[in-house]
C-alpha positions in Angstrom: -17.3 -23.4 41.4 -16.4 -23.9 37.9 -19.9 -24.4 37.2 -20.7 -21.2 38.7 -18.3 -19.3 37.6 -20.0 -20.3 34.0 -23.1 -19.6 34.8 -22.1 -16.0 35.9 -20.5 -15.1 32.3 -23.3 -16.4 31.1 -25.1 -13.8 33.1 -22.6 -11.0 33.2 -21.9 -11.2 29.2 -24.8 -12.1 26.7 -23.7 -13.3 23.9 -24.0 -11.7 20.3 -27.4 -12.8 18.8 -29.3 -11.9 15.7 -31.9 -9.2 15.7 -33.4 -6.9 13.1 -31.1 -4.8 13.8 -27.7 -6.5 14.2 -26.9 -9.2 10.5 -24.3 -11.4 12.6 -23.0 -13.2 9.8 -22.3 -9.7 7.9 -21.2 -8.3 11.0 -18.8 -11.1 11.6 -16.8 -10.4 7.9 -16.5 -7.6 9.0 -14.9 -7.6 12.3 -12.5 -10.2 10.3 -11.3 -8.2 7.8 -11.0 -5.2 9.4 -9.5 -6.7 12.9 -12.1 -5.4 15.0 -12.3 -6.1 18.5 -14.8 -4.9 21.0 -14.2 -4.6 25.0 -16.7 -5.8 25.7 -20.1 -7.9 24.7 -22.6 -4.7 25.1 -20.0 -2.8 23.2 -20.0 -5.5 20.0 -24.4 -5.6 19.9 -24.4 -1.8 19.4 -21.7 -1.3 17.2 -23.2 -4.3 15.1 -26.5 -2.7 15.4 -24.4 1.1 13.6 -22.8 -1.6 10.9 -26.8 -3.2 10.3 -28.2 0.5 9.9 -25.1 1.5 7.6 -25.5 -1.5 5.6 -29.5 -1.0 4.7 -28.6 2.5 3.9 -26.1 2.0 1.6 -28.0 -1.9 -0.2 -30.7 0.8 -0.3 -29.1 3.7 -2.2 -27.6 0.9 -4.1 -30.6 -0.5 -5.6 -31.6 3.2 -6.7 -28.2 4.0 -8.2 -28.1 0.7 -10.0 -31.5 1.7 -11.3 -30.4 4.8 -12.7 -27.2 3.5 -14.5 -24.8 5.7 -11.7 -21.4 3.9 -11.7 -21.8 5.0 -8.0 -20.5 2.3 -6.0 -20.4 2.1 -1.9 -19.7 -0.8 0.0 -19.0 -1.7 3.2 -15.7 -0.7 5.1 -14.0 0.0 7.9 -16.2 3.2 8.8 -18.8 1.0 9.0 -18.9 0.9 12.8 -18.5 4.3 13.7 -21.5 6.7 14.1 -21.3 10.3 12.0 -19.7 11.8 15.0 -17.1 9.5 15.3 -16.3 9.3 11.7 -16.3 13.3 11.4 -13.9 13.7 14.1 -11.3 10.9 13.6 -11.4 11.0 9.7 -12.1 14.5 8.7 -10.0 17.0 10.8 -10.8 20.5 8.9 -11.4 23.3 11.0 -13.4 26.5 10.6 -11.4 29.9 10.8 -11.9 33.2 10.9 -9.2 34.5 8.8 -9.8 35.3 5.3 -7.7 34.3 2.2 -8.9 36.6 0.3 -9.2 34.1 -3.0 -9.3 35.6 -6.6 -13.1 35.8 -7.6 -13.2 38.5 -10.4 -13.1 36.6 -13.6 -10.6 39.3 -15.1 -8.3 39.3 -12.7 -8.2 35.5 -12.5 -7.8 35.5 -16.2 -4.5 38.0 -15.4 -3.4 35.4 -13.1 -3.6 32.7 -15.5 -1.7 34.6 -17.6 1.5 34.9 -15.6 1.8 31.6 -14.7 0.4 29.3 -18.1 3.2 27.9 -20.7 3.5 29.5 -23.3 2.5 26.5 -25.6 -1.1 26.2 -23.1 -3.7 24.9 -24.8 -7.2 25.0 -22.6 -8.8 22.2 -24.9 -7.6 19.6 -22.6 -10.8 16.5 -22.1 -9.2 15.2 -19.4 -6.1 16.1 -17.2 -4.5 12.7 -15.1 -2.1 14.3 -12.8 -1.3 11.2 -10.5 1.6 10.0 -9.9 2.7 5.9 -9.0 4.9 7.1 -6.4 3.7 9.1 -4.4 1.4 7.0 -2.7 -2.1 8.0 -1.3 -1.1 7.9 2.8 -3.6 7.2 5.7 -4.4 9.5 8.0 -6.1 6.7 10.2 -8.1 8.1 13.7 -6.7 11.2 13.3 -8.1 14.7 12.8 -5.2 15.6 9.8 -6.5 15.2 6.8 -5.3 19.5 6.2 -2.0 18.2 7.3 -1.8 15.5 4.3 -3.0 18.0 1.9 -0.5 20.1 2.5 2.6 17.6 2.3 0.5 15.4 -1.0 0.7 19.0 -2.4 4.4 20.4 -1.6 5.4 17.0 -2.2 3.8 17.1 -5.9 5.5 20.8 -6.5 9.1 18.8 -5.6 8.4 16.5 -7.5 7.2 18.5 -10.9 10.7 21.1 -10.1 13.4 18.6 -9.5 11.8 15.3 -10.4 12.6 13.4 -7.1 10.0 11.8 -4.7 10.0 13.0 -1.3 7.9 11.9 1.5 7.7 15.2 3.8 5.8 14.2 7.6 2.5 14.9 8.4 3.0 14.3 11.8 5.4 17.7 12.6 2.4 19.2 11.2 -0.1 18.0 13.9 2.5 18.5 16.3 4.4 22.3 15.5 1.8 23.7 13.1 -1.2 23.9 16.2 -1.7 22.7 19.5 -3.8 19.3 19.7 -4.1 19.2 15.6 -5.2 15.3 15.5 -8.5 16.5 18.0 -9.0 20.2 16.8 -8.2 19.7 12.9 -6.6 22.9 11.2 -5.8 24.3 7.9 -3.9 23.2 4.9 -2.7 26.9 4.6 -1.4 27.0 7.7 0.9 24.3 7.3 1.9 25.7 4.5 3.0 28.9 6.1 4.8 26.9 8.4 7.0 25.2 5.2 7.4 28.9 4.2 9.1 29.4 7.4 10.6 27.1 8.5 10.9 24.2 6.2 9.8 20.5 6.2 10.7 17.1 8.1 10.7 13.6 6.2 8.6 11.7 7.6 12.3 8.9 8.1 13.0 11.2 10.2 9.7 12.2 11.9 6.8 9.1 11.3 3.7 9.6 11.4 1.9 8.0 14.9 -1.7 9.5 14.7 -1.7 11.4 17.9 -1.0 14.7 19.2 3.0 15.2 20.5 5.1 17.8 21.7 7.0 19.6 18.8 10.2 17.2 17.8 11.3 19.5 14.5 14.2 18.8 13.2 16.5 22.1 11.9 16.1 21.6 8.1 19.4 23.3 7.2 21.0 19.7 8.0 19.8 18.1 4.1 19.2 14.7 6.2 16.5 15.5 8.5 14.5 17.5 5.7 13.5 20.4 3.0 14.5 23.9 4.4 12.1 27.1 3.9 13.6 27.9 0.6 12.3 25.3 -1.3 9.0 26.9 -1.8 8.4 30.3 -2.2 5.0 31.3 -1.8 1.3 29.6 -1.9 -1.6 31.1 -3.3 -5.2 30.8 -3.1 -7.1 29.3 -6.2 -10.7 30.7 -7.8 -13.8 28.8 -6.8 -14.6 28.7 -10.8 -14.4 25.6 -11.7 -13.9 26.4 -15.0 -10.8 28.0 -13.6 -10.2 25.9 -11.6 -9.7 23.0 -14.2 -7.5 25.8 -15.8 -5.4 26.2 -12.6 -4.8 22.8 -12.5 -3.2 22.6 -16.0 -1.4 25.8 -15.0 0.4 24.2 -11.7 -0.7 20.9 -10.5 -2.1 19.2 -7.6 -4.4 22.2 -5.7 -5.4 21.5 -2.3 -9.1 21.5 -1.9 -12.0 21.0 0.6 -15.3 19.3 0.5 -17.9 17.5 2.1 -16.6 14.0 3.6 -19.7 12.5 4.8 -20.5 11.1 1.2 -17.6 10.2 0.4 -17.4 7.7 3.6 -18.5 4.2 1.9 -17.0 5.5 -1.3 -15.5 2.2 -3.6 -15.4 3.3 -7.1 -17.3 5.3 -10.2 -17.9 8.7 -10.4 -20.3 9.8 -7.4 -23.1 12.4 -9.0 -23.5 15.8 -7.6 -27.1 15.3 -6.1 -25.8 12.8 -4.2 -22.9 14.8 -2.8 -23.7 17.4 -0.5 -23.5 18.8 3.4 -20.9 20.4 5.7 -17.9 21.2 4.3 -14.9 19.1 6.9 -12.6 18.0 5.4 -9.7 18.5 2.7 -8.3 17.2 0.0 -6.1 17.4 -3.4 -7.4 17.6 -7.0 -4.8 16.0 -9.1 -6.9 15.8 -12.5 -10.4 15.8 -14.7 -12.0 13.9 -17.6 -15.1 13.0 -19.2 -16.8 9.4 -19.0 -16.8 7.7 -22.6 -20.1 6.0 -21.6 -21.8 8.6 -20.3 -20.3 11.7 -20.7 -20.5 12.9 -17.3 -17.5 15.2 -16.4 -15.7 14.6 -13.1 -13.1 15.7 -11.1 -10.4 13.3 -9.6 -9.4 13.5 -5.7 -7.1 12.1 -4.2 -7.4 11.6 -0.3 -5.7 10.4 2.9 -7.5 7.4 4.4 -5.5 4.7 2.5 -4.5 3.1 -0.6 -6.8 0.2 0.2 -9.8 2.9 0.4 -11.7 4.1 -3.2 -10.1 3.7 -6.3 -6.4 2.9 -4.7 -6.5 6.0 -2.3 -8.0 8.5 -5.3 -12.2 8.8 -6.1 -14.4 10.9 -8.4 -17.3 13.3 -8.4 -19.2 15.0 -11.3 -17.7 18.4 -12.2 -19.4 21.6 -13.1 -22.2 21.4 -10.8 -20.9 22.0 -7.3 -20.4 18.6 -6.2 -19.4 17.5 -2.9 -19.1 22.1 -2.2 -16.0 21.8 -3.9 -16.6 25.3 -5.2 -18.1 26.8 -2.5 -16.2 30.2 -1.7 -16.6 30.4 2.2 -12.9 30.3 4.2 -12.5 27.6 1.7 -9.0 26.3 0.9 -8.5 25.6 -2.9 -4.7 26.8 -2.3 -1.4 26.0 -4.1 2.4 26.4 -4.4 4.4 28.8 -6.1 
């Protein structure tokens, strides 16, 4: 009976074997590092094939970047066994909207707006500006299309830190459950969360923790300060200009800004500055603009952005893209949500 059983296993569950489409050694290293478990051997082989294809593509691009002396580096990470569609559904989450925010596009009107909000001693001659706050750590949305919720709470957390000097850990799960139904699946936009915060307040993560799945809204009354922040802490949000020069001015004036980009080019980002020529695609991901600078070796101007894939991803949860060339579609001006709080 034992021998028959073993034969059945050997026939029913083929072992993973090396082939051109499956790099077993590196795939096993990947599985161990990211604790990947698959339901059966057929699924494991399928994931190995996806992984190997991505590995080959990364290696090919890396040779081109190295030859061109570009600092941008890619590498295998926890997304490397996902299809492109799976990655987009699970780790982005920007939903297209029929509503228009009417951002300011006329440069004279932008100048008037900036004049109202810029401090008297403001100097537009900055070569660099880094508004990263170590205490406001990069969070992880995990496999839930909630980039927009993490962007909204991140901008609000910075706004409160700048205003009061304290770090508040605000609940993204509340946005997923209360702002929209089935938001992990359907996605959303950061300004929708801002509207909710301004009308209802926002709970603390300690009261409404992140679970990363769609749940019934369990909003706690923020009139009790133990639950969260009431609706009176911020008064309104605004749409920021699409022009990258004015976007830099706005960053200096108000701090962190919600922006949207194409996530496909940053899927396997590790470090460096992503050149504009390597960062184009469909706008599908919300992130936070937190600074800018110029590379001392190459003179390349760049933006600093905060992502929502955890502090282990990229440059401790942040990444850099070339500035002034609409890299990753950061300056596209269609239902794009460059927003800030006031």
